[in-house]
LUMLUMMAR-727440 format. One record per residue (C-alpha): x, y negated, z negated; residue number from 1; residue in three letters. Coordinates in nm, 3 decimals, decimal comma. Example, Ala and Ser with C-alpha at 12.3 -4.5 7.8 and 13.67 -1.06 7.14 Angstrom:
# LUMLUMMAR-727440
{c1=1,230&c2=0,450&c3=-0,780&seq=1&type=ala} $
{c1=1,367&c2=0,106&c3=-0,714&seq=2&type=ser} $
***
This chain:
# LUMLUMMAR-727440
{c1=-3,477&c2=1,621&c3=-1,401&seq=1&type=unk} $
{c1=-3,341&c2=1,783&c3=-1,716&seq=2&type=unk} $
{c1=-2,986&c2=1,683&c3=-1,814&seq=3&type=unk} $
{c1=-2,771&c2=1,963&c3=-1,955&seq=4&type=unk} $
{c1=-2,595&c2=1,916&c3=-2,288&seq=5&type=unk} $
{c1=-2,227&c2=1,823&c3=-2,279&seq=6&type=unk} $
{c1=-2,155&c2=2,013&c3=-2,600&seq=7&type=unk} $
{c1=-2,190&c2=2,379&c3=-2,689&seq=8&type=unk} $
{c1=-2,509&c2=2,423&c3=-2,890&seq=9&type=unk} $
{c1=-2,409&c2=2,761&c3=-3,037&seq=10&type=unk} $
{c1=-2,083&c2=2,620&c3=-3,174&seq=11&type=unk} $
{c1=-2,272&c2=2,322&c3=-3,314&seq=12&type=unk} $
{c1=-2,529&c2=2,539&c3=-3,493&seq=13&type=unk} $
{c1=-2,264&c2=2,779&c3=-3,623&seq=14&type=unk} $
{c1=-2,048&c2=2,501&c3=-3,766&seq=15&type=unk} $
{c1=-2,347&c2=2,331&c3=-3,925&seq=16&type=unk} $
{c1=-2,415&c2=2,647&c3=-4,122&seq=17&type=unk} $
{c1=-2,048&c2=2,703&c3=-4,208&seq=18&type=unk} $
{c1=-1,966&c2=2,342&c3=-4,301&seq=19&type=unk} $
{c1=-2,266&c2=2,314&c3=-4,532&seq=20&type=unk} $
{c1=-2,122&c2=2,306&c3=-4,887&seq=21&type=unk} $
{c1=-2,438&c2=2,471&c3=-5,022&seq=22&type=unk} $
{c1=-2,362&c2=2,788&c3=-4,822&seq=23&type=unk} $
{c1=-2,111&c2=3,032&c3=-4,960&seq=24&type=unk} $
{c1=-1,828&c2=3,113&c3=-4,713&seq=25&type=unk} $
{c1=-1,884&c2=3,445&c3=-4,540&seq=26&type=unk} $
{c1=-1,676&c2=3,643&c3=-4,290&seq=27&type=unk} $
{c1=-1,767&c2=3,579&c3=-3,927&seq=28&type=unk} $
{c1=-1,651&c2=3,717&c3=-3,591&seq=29&type=unk} $
{c1=-1,832&c2=3,571&c3=-3,289&seq=30&type=unk} $
{c1=-1,756&c2=3,567&c3=-2,916&seq=31&type=unk} $
{c1=-1,929&c2=3,285&c3=-2,727&seq=32&type=unk} $
{c1=-1,938&c2=3,204&c3=-2,356&seq=33&type=unk} $
{c1=-2,005&c2=2,871&c3=-2,190&seq=34&type=unk} $
{c1=-2,044&c2=2,731&c3=-1,840&seq=35&type=unk} $
{c1=-1,757&c2=2,777&c3=-1,593&seq=36&type=unk} $
{c1=-1,623&c2=3,098&c3=-1,745&seq=37&type=unk} $
{c1=-1,516&c2=2,948&c3=-2,078&seq=38&type=unk} $
{c1=-1,484&c2=3,188&c3=-2,374&seq=39&type=unk} $
{c1=-1,477&c2=3,097&c3=-2,742&seq=40&type=unk} $
{c1=-1,392&c2=3,305&c3=-3,046&seq=41&type=unk} $
{c1=-1,506&c2=3,200&c3=-3,393&seq=42&type=unk} $
{c1=-1,368&c2=3,402&c3=-3,683&seq=43&type=unk} $
{c1=-1,242&c2=3,382&c3=-4,039&seq=44&type=unk} $
{c1=-0,895&c2=3,478&c3=-4,153&seq=45&type=unk} $
{c1=-0,858&c2=3,818&c3=-4,314&seq=46&type=unk} $
{c1=-0,939&c2=3,797&c3=-4,686&seq=47&type=unk} $
{c1=-0,981&c2=3,418&c3=-4,651&seq=48&type=unk} $
{c1=-1,343&c2=3,346&c3=-4,574&seq=49&type=unk} $
{c1=-1,291&c2=2,973&c3=-4,634&seq=50&type=unk} $
{c1=-1,053&c2=2,947&c3=-4,334&seq=51&type=unk} $
{c1=-1,249&c2=2,923&c3=-4,010&seq=52&type=unk} $
{c1=-1,074&c2=2,963&c3=-3,674&seq=53&type=unk} $
{c1=-1,207&c2=2,851&c3=-3,334&seq=54&type=unk} $
{c1=-1,023&c2=2,950&c3=-3,015&seq=55&type=unk} $
{c1=-1,091&c2=2,875&c3=-2,648&seq=56&type=unk} $
{c1=-0,986&c2=3,053&c3=-2,328&seq=57&type=unk} $
{c1=-1,026&c2=2,903&c3=-1,978&seq=58&type=unk} $
{c1=-0,870&c2=3,008&c3=-1,650&seq=59&type=unk} $
{c1=-0,768&c2=2,652&c3=-1,559&seq=60&type=unk} $
{c1=-0,600&c2=2,573&c3=-1,892&seq=61&type=unk} $
{c1=-0,242&c2=2,552&c3=-1,753&seq=62&type=unk} $
{c1=-0,362&c2=2,297&c3=-1,496&seq=63&type=unk} $
{c1=-0,537&c2=2,092&c3=-1,764&seq=64&type=unk} $
{c1=-0,220&c2=2,094&c3=-1,975&seq=65&type=unk} $
{c1=-0,026&c2=1,975&c3=-1,670&seq=66&type=unk} $
{c1=-0,261&c2=1,676&c3=-1,641&seq=67&type=unk} $
{c1=-0,240&c2=1,574&c3=-2,006&seq=68&type=unk} $
{c1=-0,491&c2=1,791&c3=-2,193&seq=69&type=unk} $
{c1=-0,255&c2=1,839&c3=-2,489&seq=70&type=unk} $
{c1=-0,236&c2=1,463&c3=-2,546&seq=71&type=unk} $
{c1=-0,615&c2=1,431&c3=-2,544&seq=72&type=unk} $
{c1=-0,660&c2=1,726&c3=-2,778&seq=73&type=unk} $
{c1=-0,395&c2=1,597&c3=-3,020&seq=74&type=unk} $
{c1=-0,577&c2=1,264&c3=-3,026&seq=75&type=unk} $
{c1=-0,906&c2=1,432&c3=-3,111&seq=76&type=unk} $
{c1=-0,802&c2=1,731&c3=-3,327&seq=77&type=unk} $
{c1=-0,447&c2=1,664&c3=-3,447&seq=78&type=unk} $
{c1=-0,482&c2=1,786&c3=-3,807&seq=79&type=unk} $
{c1=-0,664&c2=2,110&c3=-3,718&seq=80&type=unk} $
{c1=-0,443&c2=2,238&c3=-3,433&seq=81&type=unk} $
{c1=-0,256&c2=2,564&c3=-3,502&seq=82&type=unk} $
{c1=-0,066&c2=2,818&c3=-3,292&seq=83&type=unk} $
{c1=-0,308&c2=2,966&c3=-3,034&seq=84&type=unk} $
{c1=-0,471&c2=3,295&c3=-3,122&seq=85&type=unk} $
{c1=-0,349&c2=3,593&c3=-2,919&seq=86&type=unk} $
{c1=-0,530&c2=3,604&c3=-2,585&seq=87&type=unk} $
{c1=-0,652&c2=3,244&c3=-2,608&seq=88&type=unk} $
{c1=-0,520&c2=2,909&c3=-2,490&seq=89&type=unk} $
{c1=-0,594&c2=2,675&c3=-2,780&seq=90&type=unk} $
{c1=-0,693&c2=2,723&c3=-3,144&seq=91&type=unk} $
{c1=-0,830&c2=2,506&c3=-3,424&seq=92&type=unk} $
{c1=-0,838&c2=2,607&c3=-3,791&seq=93&type=unk} $
{c1=-1,059&c2=2,453&c3=-4,060&seq=94&type=unk} $
{c1=-1,048&c2=2,479&c3=-4,437&seq=95&type=unk} $
{c1=-1,413&c2=2,488&c3=-4,542&seq=96&type=unk} $
{c1=-1,315&c2=2,365&c3=-4,888&seq=97&type=unk} $
{c1=-1,136&c2=2,059&c3=-4,747&seq=98&type=unk} $
{c1=-1,244&c2=1,965&c3=-4,394&seq=99&type=unk} $
{c1=-1,055&c2=1,637&c3=-4,390&seq=100&type=unk} $
{c1=-1,329&c2=1,448&c3=-4,204&seq=101&type=unk} $
{c1=-1,700&c2=1,371&c3=-4,207&seq=102&type=unk} $
{c1=-1,873&c2=1,707&c3=-4,140&seq=103&type=unk} $
{c1=-2,132&c2=1,570&c3=-3,895&seq=104&type=unk} $
{c1=-1,873&c2=1,384&c3=-3,691&seq=105&type=unk} $
{c1=-1,636&c2=1,681&c3=-3,694&seq=106&type=unk} $
{c1=-1,908&c2=1,923&c3=-3,580&seq=107&type=unk} $
{c1=-1,994&c2=1,702&c3=-3,286&seq=108&type=unk} $
{c1=-1,629&c2=1,660&c3=-3,192&seq=109&type=unk} $
{c1=-1,553&c2=2,033&c3=-3,208&seq=110&type=unk} $
{c1=-1,862&c2=2,125&c3=-3,004&seq=111&type=unk} $
{c1=-1,716&c2=1,899&c3=-2,730&seq=112&type=unk} $
{c1=-1,388&c2=2,092&c3=-2,712&seq=113&type=unk} $
{c1=-1,439&c2=2,203&c3=-2,351&seq=114&type=unk} $
{c1=-1,547&c2=1,854&c3=-2,247&seq=115&type=unk} $
{c1=-1,248&c2=1,688&c3=-2,413&seq=116&type=unk} $
{c1=-1,001&c2=1,929&c3=-2,251&seq=117&type=unk} $
{c1=-1,149&c2=1,862&c3=-1,906&seq=118&type=unk} $
{c1=-1,144&c2=1,485&c3=-1,971&seq=119&type=unk} $
{c1=-0,764&c2=1,471&c3=-1,935&seq=120&type=unk} $
{c1=-0,737&c2=1,449&c3=-1,552&seq=121&type=unk} $
{c1=-1,019&c2=1,194&c3=-1,537&seq=122&type=unk} $
{c1=-0,857&c2=0,971&c3=-1,799&seq=123&type=unk} $
{c1=-0,525&c2=0,996&c3=-1,616&seq=124&type=unk} $
{c1=-0,687&c2=0,899&c3=-1,285&seq=125&type=unk} $
{c1=-0,876&c2=0,606&c3=-1,440&seq=126&type=unk} $
{c1=-0,559&c2=0,473&c3=-1,606&seq=127&type=unk} $
{c1=-0,356&c2=0,516&c3=-1,285&seq=128&type=unk} $
{c1=-0,617&c2=0,323&c3=-1,086&seq=129&type=unk} $
{c1=-0,613&c2=0,038&c3=-1,340&seq=130&type=unk} $
{c1=-0,233&c2=0,010&c3=-1,304&seq=131&type=unk} $
{c1=-0,245&c2=0,035&c3=-0,923&seq=132&type=unk} $
{c1=-0,505&c2=-0,243&c3=-0,907&seq=133&type=unk} $
{c1=-0,256&c2=-0,484&c3=-1,063&seq=134&type=unk} $
{c1=0,012&c2=-0,411&c3=-0,801&seq=135&type=unk} $
{c1=0,032&c2=-0,630&c3=-0,491&seq=136&type=unk} $
{c1=0,226&c2=-0,376&c3=-0,284&seq=137&type=unk} $
{c1=0,081&c2=-0,049&c3=-0,400&seq=138&type=unk} $
{c1=0,214&c2=0,263&c3=-0,227&seq=139&type=unk} $
{c1=-0,070&c2=0,509&c3=-0,140&seq=140&type=unk} $
{c1=0,178&c2=0,798&c3=-0,148&seq=141&type=unk} $
{c1=0,214&c2=0,747&c3=-0,524&seq=142&type=unk} $
{c1=-0,145&c2=0,860&c3=-0,573&seq=143&type=unk} $
{c1=-0,167&c2=1,204&c3=-0,738&seq=144&type=unk} $
{c1=-0,425&c2=1,457&c3=-0,624&seq=145&type=unk} $
{c1=-0,513&c2=1,662&c3=-0,932&seq=146&type=unk} $
{c1=-0,666&c2=2,004&c3=-0,864&seq=147&type=unk} $
{c1=-0,850&c2=2,203&c3=-1,130&seq=148&type=unk} $
{c1=-0,944&c2=2,559&c3=-1,029&seq=149&type=unk} $
{c1=-1,203&c2=2,600&c3=-1,299&seq=150&type=unk} $
{c1=-1,411&c2=2,874&c3=-1,129&seq=151&type=unk} $
{c1=-1,353&c2=3,157&c3=-0,882&seq=152&type=unk} $
{c1=-1,313&c2=3,000&c3=-0,535&seq=153&type=unk} $
{c1=-1,431&c2=2,661&c3=-0,669&seq=154&type=unk} $
{c1=-1,233&c2=2,357&c3=-0,779&seq=155&type=unk} $
{c1=-1,250&c2=1,992&c3=-0,880&seq=156&type=unk} $
{c1=-1,021&c2=1,743&c3=-0,707&seq=157&type=unk} $
{c1=-0,950&c2=1,406&c3=-0,872&seq=158&type=unk} $
{c1=-0,747&c2=1,133&c3=-0,704&seq=159&type=unk} $
{c1=-0,701&c2=0,762&c3=-0,775&seq=160&type=unk} $
{c1=-0,675&c2=0,492&c3=-0,512&seq=161&type=unk} $
{c1=-0,596&c2=0,126&c3=-0,569&seq=162&type=unk} $
{c1=-0,961&c2=0,025&c3=-0,605&seq=163&type=unk} $
{c1=-1,142&c2=0,352&c3=-0,681&seq=164&type=unk} $
{c1=-1,125&c2=0,709&c3=-0,804&seq=165&type=unk} $
{c1=-1,249&c2=0,994&c3=-0,587&seq=166&type=unk} $
{c1=-1,385&c2=1,314&c3=-0,740&seq=167&type=unk} $
{c1=-1,457&c2=1,610&c3=-0,510&seq=168&type=unk} $
{c1=-1,637&c2=1,932&c3=-0,605&seq=169&type=unk} $
{c1=-1,600&c2=2,241&c3=-0,391&seq=170&type=unk} $
{c1=-1,886&c2=2,479&c3=-0,466&seq=171&type=unk} $
{c1=-2,019&c2=2,806&c3=-0,329&seq=172&type=unk} $
{c1=-2,380&c2=2,851&c3=-0,227&seq=173&type=unk} $
{c1=-2,423&c2=3,225&c3=-0,208&seq=174&type=unk} $
{c1=-2,765&c2=3,212&c3=-0,039&seq=175&type=unk} $
{c1=-2,900&c2=3,019&c3=0,256&seq=176&type=unk} $
{c1=-3,186&c2=2,883&c3=0,045&seq=177&type=unk} $
{c1=-2,936&c2=2,745&c3=-0,209&seq=178&type=unk} $
{c1=-2,772&c2=2,536&c3=0,063&seq=179&type=unk} $
{c1=-3,110&c2=2,402&c3=0,171&seq=180&type=unk} $
{c1=-3,211&c2=2,306&c3=-0,182&seq=181&type=unk} $
{c1=-2,870&c2=2,147&c3=-0,244&seq=182&type=unk} $
{c1=-2,900&c2=1,935&c3=0,068&seq=183&type=unk} $
{c1=-3,242&c2=1,811&c3=-0,044&seq=184&type=unk} $
{c1=-3,116&c2=1,727&c3=-0,393&seq=185&type=unk} $
{c1=-2,807&c2=1,547&c3=-0,272&seq=186&type=unk} $
{c1=-3,010&c2=1,349&c3=-0,018&seq=187&type=unk} $
{c1=-3,209&c2=1,221&c3=-0,317&seq=188&type=unk} $
{c1=-2,884&c2=1,087&c3=-0,463&seq=189&type=unk} $
{c1=-2,822&c2=0,897&c3=-0,139&seq=190&type=unk} $
{c1=-3,177&c2=0,762&c3=-0,119&seq=191&type=unk} $
{c1=-3,188&c2=0,664&c3=-0,489&seq=192&type=unk} $
{c1=-2,880&c2=0,445&c3=-0,444&seq=193&type=unk} $
{c1=-3,079&c2=0,226&c3=-0,203&seq=194&type=unk} $
{c1=-3,300&c2=0,107&c3=-0,489&seq=195&type=unk} $
{c1=-3,199&c2=-0,239&c3=-0,618&seq=196&type=unk} $
{c1=-3,142&c2=-0,128&c3=-0,978&seq=197&type=unk} $
{c1=-2,921&c2=0,166&c3=-0,869&seq=198&type=unk} $
{c1=-2,697&c2=-0,001&c3=-0,613&seq=199&type=unk} $
{c1=-2,405&c2=0,002&c3=-0,857&seq=200&type=unk} $
{c1=-2,426&c2=0,381&c3=-0,892&seq=201&type=unk} $
{c1=-2,137&c2=0,590&c3=-0,753&seq=202&type=unk} $
{c1=-2,155&c2=0,686&c3=-0,386&seq=203&type=unk} $
{c1=-2,233&c2=1,054&c3=-0,326&seq=204&type=unk} $
{c1=-2,130&c2=1,229&c3=-0,003&seq=205&type=unk} $
{c1=-2,211&c2=1,590&c3=0,087&seq=206&type=unk} $
{c1=-2,037&c2=1,789&c3=0,358&seq=207&type=unk} $
{c1=-2,100&c2=2,149&c3=0,457&seq=208&type=unk} $
{c1=-1,800&c2=2,376&c3=0,521&seq=209&type=unk} $
{c1=-1,575&c2=2,094&c3=0,646&seq=210&type=unk} $
{c1=-1,364&c2=1,956&c3=0,357&seq=211&type=unk} $
{c1=-1,334&c2=1,580&c3=0,305&seq=212&type=unk} $
{c1=-1,034&c2=1,400&c3=0,448&seq=213&type=unk} $
{c1=-0,871&c2=1,360&c3=0,106&seq=214&type=unk} $
{c1=-0,820&c2=1,737&c3=0,062&seq=215&type=unk} $
{c1=-0,787&c2=1,872&c3=0,416&seq=216&type=unk} $
{c1=-0,414&c2=1,916&c3=0,366&seq=217&type=unk} $
{c1=-0,461&c2=2,132&c3=0,055&seq=218&type=unk} $
{c1=-0,363&c2=2,494&c3=0,127&seq=219&type=unk} $
{c1=-0,595&c2=2,783&c3=0,051&seq=220&type=unk} $
{c1=-0,929&c2=2,609&c3=0,110&seq=221&type=unk} $
{c1=-1,203&c2=2,864&c3=0,172&seq=222&type=unk} $
{c1=-1,341&c2=2,846&c3=0,527&seq=223&type=unk} $
{c1=-1,693&c2=2,979&c3=0,483&seq=224&type=unk} $
{c1=-2,051&c2=2,890&c3=0,564&seq=225&type=unk} $
{c1=-2,121&c2=2,924&c3=0,193&seq=226&type=unk} $
{c1=-1,883&c2=2,644&c3=0,096&seq=227&type=unk} $
{c1=-1,999&c2=2,290&c3=0,032&seq=228&type=unk} $
{c1=-1,818&c2=1,975&c3=-0,080&seq=229&type=unk} $
{c1=-1,968&c2=1,697&c3=-0,291&seq=230&type=unk} $
{c1=-1,771&c2=1,373&c3=-0,318&seq=231&type=unk} $
{c1=-1,820&c2=1,103&c3=-0,581&seq=232&type=unk} $
{c1=-1,664&c2=0,762&c3=-0,522&seq=233&type=unk} $
{c1=-1,620&c2=0,590&c3=-0,860&seq=234&type=unk} $
{c1=-1,540&c2=0,220&c3=-0,886&seq=235&type=unk} $
{c1=-1,401&c2=0,048&c3=-1,198&seq=236&type=unk} $
{c1=-1,750&c2=-0,064&c3=-1,302&seq=237&type=unk} $
{c1=-1,846&c2=0,305&c3=-1,329&seq=238&type=unk} $
{c1=-1,577&c2=0,384&c3=-1,585&seq=239&type=unk} $
{c1=-1,526&c2=0,065&c3=-1,783&seq=240&type=unk} $
{c1=-1,347&c2=0,125&c3=-2,113&seq=241&type=unk} $
{c1=-1,578&c2=0,234&c3=-2,392&seq=242&type=unk} $
{c1=-1,912&c2=0,411&c3=-2,385&seq=243&type=unk} $
{c1=-1,952&c2=0,384&c3=-2,007&seq=244&type=unk} $
{c1=-1,621&c2=0,559&c3=-1,949&seq=245&type=unk} $
{c1=-1,694&c2=0,842&c3=-2,191&seq=246&type=unk} $
{c1=-2,043&c2=0,894&c3=-2,050&seq=247&type=unk} $
{c1=-1,911&c2=0,902&c3=-1,692&seq=248&type=unk} $
{c1=-1,652&c2=1,166&c3=-1,781&seq=249&type=unk} $
{c1=-1,914&c2=1,378&c3=-1,958&seq=250&type=unk} $
{c1=-2,175&c2=1,358&c3=-1,683&seq=251&type=unk} $
{c1=-1,947&c2=1,421&c3=-1,388&seq=252&type=unk} $
{c1=-1,798&c2=1,730&c3=-1,554&seq=253&type=unk} $
{c1=-2,139&c2=1,892&c3=-1,587&seq=254&type=unk} $
{c1=-2,252&c2=1,801&c3=-1,234&seq=255&type=unk} $
{c1=-2,184&c2=2,138&c3=-1,072&seq=256&type=unk} $
{c1=-2,377&c2=2,325&c3=-1,340&seq=257&type=unk} $
{c1=-2,653&c2=2,062&c3=-1,328&seq=258&type=unk} $
{c1=-2,692&c2=2,111&c3=-0,952&seq=259&type=unk} $
{c1=-2,704&c2=2,491&c3=-0,959&seq=260&type=unk} $
{c1=-2,932&c2=2,491&c3=-1,264&seq=261&type=unk} $
{c1=-3,191&c2=2,283&c3=-1,081&seq=262&type=unk} $
{c1=-3,157&c2=2,492&c3=-0,765&seq=263&type=unk} $
{c1=-3,246&c2=2,802&c3=-0,968&seq=264&type=unk} $
{c1=-3,533&c2=2,620&c3=-1,143&seq=265&type=unk} $
{c1=-3,672&c2=2,504&c3=-0,808&seq=266&type=unk} $
{c1=-3,656&c2=2,855&c3=-0,664&seq=267&type=unk} $
{c1=-3,831&c2=2,994&c3=-0,971&seq=268&type=unk} $
{c1=-4,103&c2=2,726&c3=-0,936&seq=269&type=unk} $
{c1=-4,149&c2=2,803&c3=-0,565&seq=270&type=unk} $
{c1=-4,178&c2=3,176&c3=-0,640&seq=271&type=unk} $
{c1=-4,439&c2=3,115&c3=-0,909&seq=272&type=unk} $
{c1=-4,639&c2=2,898&c3=-0,668&seq=273&type=unk} $
{c1=-4,619&c2=3,166&c3=-0,398&seq=274&type=unk} $
{c1=-4,731&c2=3,437&c3=-0,640&seq=275&type=unk} $
{c1=-5,025&c2=3,222&c3=-0,749&seq=276&type=unk} $
{c1=-5,122&c2=3,156&c3=-0,386&seq=277&type=unk} $
{c1=-5,102&c2=3,528&c3=-0,299&seq=278&type=unk} $
{c1=-5,323&c2=3,605&c3=-0,600&seq=279&type=unk} $
{c1=-5,582&c2=3,353&c3=-0,477&seq=280&type=unk} $
{c1=-5,576&c2=3,502&c3=-0,127&seq=281&type=unk} $
{c1=-5,629&c2=3,851&c3=-0,266&seq=282&type=unk} $
{c1=-5,935&c2=3,729&c3=-0,458&seq=283&type=unk} $
{c1=-6,079&c2=3,582&c3=-0,137&seq=284&type=unk} $
{c1=-6,015&c2=3,904&c3=0,051&seq=285&type=unk} $
{c1=-6,176&c2=4,110&c3=-0,222&seq=286&type=unk} $
{c1=-6,487&c2=3,893&c3=-0,209&seq=287&type=unk} $
{c1=-6,503&c2=3,940&c3=0,169&seq=288&type=unk} $
{c1=-6,516&c2=4,320&c3=0,151&seq=289&type=unk} $
{c1=-6,853&c2=4,456&c3=0,280&seq=290&type=unk} $
{c1=-7,058&c2=4,651&c3=0,032&seq=291&type=unk} $
{c1=-7,056&c2=5,023&c3=0,102&seq=292&type=unk} $
{c1=-7,411&c2=5,160&c3=0,127&seq=293&type=unk} $
{c1=-7,473&c2=5,474&c3=-0,070&seq=294&type=unk} $
{c1=-7,494&c2=5,774&c3=0,165&seq=295&type=unk} $
{c1=-7,838&c2=5,943&c3=0,185&seq=296&type=unk} $
{c1=-7,833&c2=6,313&c3=0,105&seq=297&type=unk} $
{c1=-8,098&c2=6,584&c3=0,140&seq=298&type=unk} $
{c1=-8,194&c2=6,857&c3=-0,100&seq=299&type=unk} $
{c1=-8,236&c2=7,220&c3=-0,001&seq=300&type=unk} $
{c1=-8,607&c2=7,156&c3=0,028&seq=301&type=unk} $
{c1=-8,543&c2=6,891&c3=0,290&seq=302&type=unk} $
{c1=-8,641&c2=6,596&c3=0,072&seq=303&type=unk} $
{c1=-8,419&c2=6,289&c3=0,087&seq=304&type=unk} $
{c1=-8,205&c2=6,213&c3=-0,217&seq=305&type=unk} $
{c1=-8,026&c2=5,880&c3=-0,287&seq=306&type=unk} $
{c1=-7,781&c2=5,860&c3=-0,573&seq=307&type=unk} $
{c1=-7,871&c2=5,564&c3=-0,795&seq=308&type=unk} $
***
């Protein structure tokens, strides 16, 4: 299956052109959208084409800030952070004449702005689990359930336990066929984990309509046949410090979009197969049509006449 990019390709391409010293600074004013209702605005300051501004707006931003997003963003973008642009949640400003970092590395980092903001609750949960694991008498009530309402009627729930971190996605399947495809896909996750080389993969649990035990007490859960819950159980080996941890955070963020993307691709493939099969059937039916014999007509003289 195709894996979706963690970064925003449009931002990456735009910054590559703007950060290239061979290109003369030009005014720009772009509005960009991303998965999960994220909006970006790239622009230059008035009469200062060498000052590039990038702003982001996301409905769940206050929740991300509550769970430590500002600390993560200061760690990644400290020298470029400015007062947020009007109507946006967070803004970066770059001086094209003095970027203050390697252009390639900076482009990659900026294109991951959405990913880095969403990383905050996961990092907090991983760190809390590491501390809880060292305690002999850990109190389960000290575990924080972090809720991120990142889409309409959909949310991500992240909670640490003493030996694991649980991540729950609530997602809407607007059509009956979407629920069927999702069940087939998620069953593949369960079956794949039985293979010897994948037994250390996170456990995946899917439940339809009924929320998992960890979030049943949460108010406002949507009770609908269209609602599904996907639970990931992550153990310390799945988010060891370093590359593994960063890759886990990136992949699990994009899971919801990954799932729905492949549902749509599968439906498109099934439709193309059905159209091809119908076309073949029509060809067979056309070949089975009996030939219509030309009707015999008579002239006024009574002689028979057959049209060639």
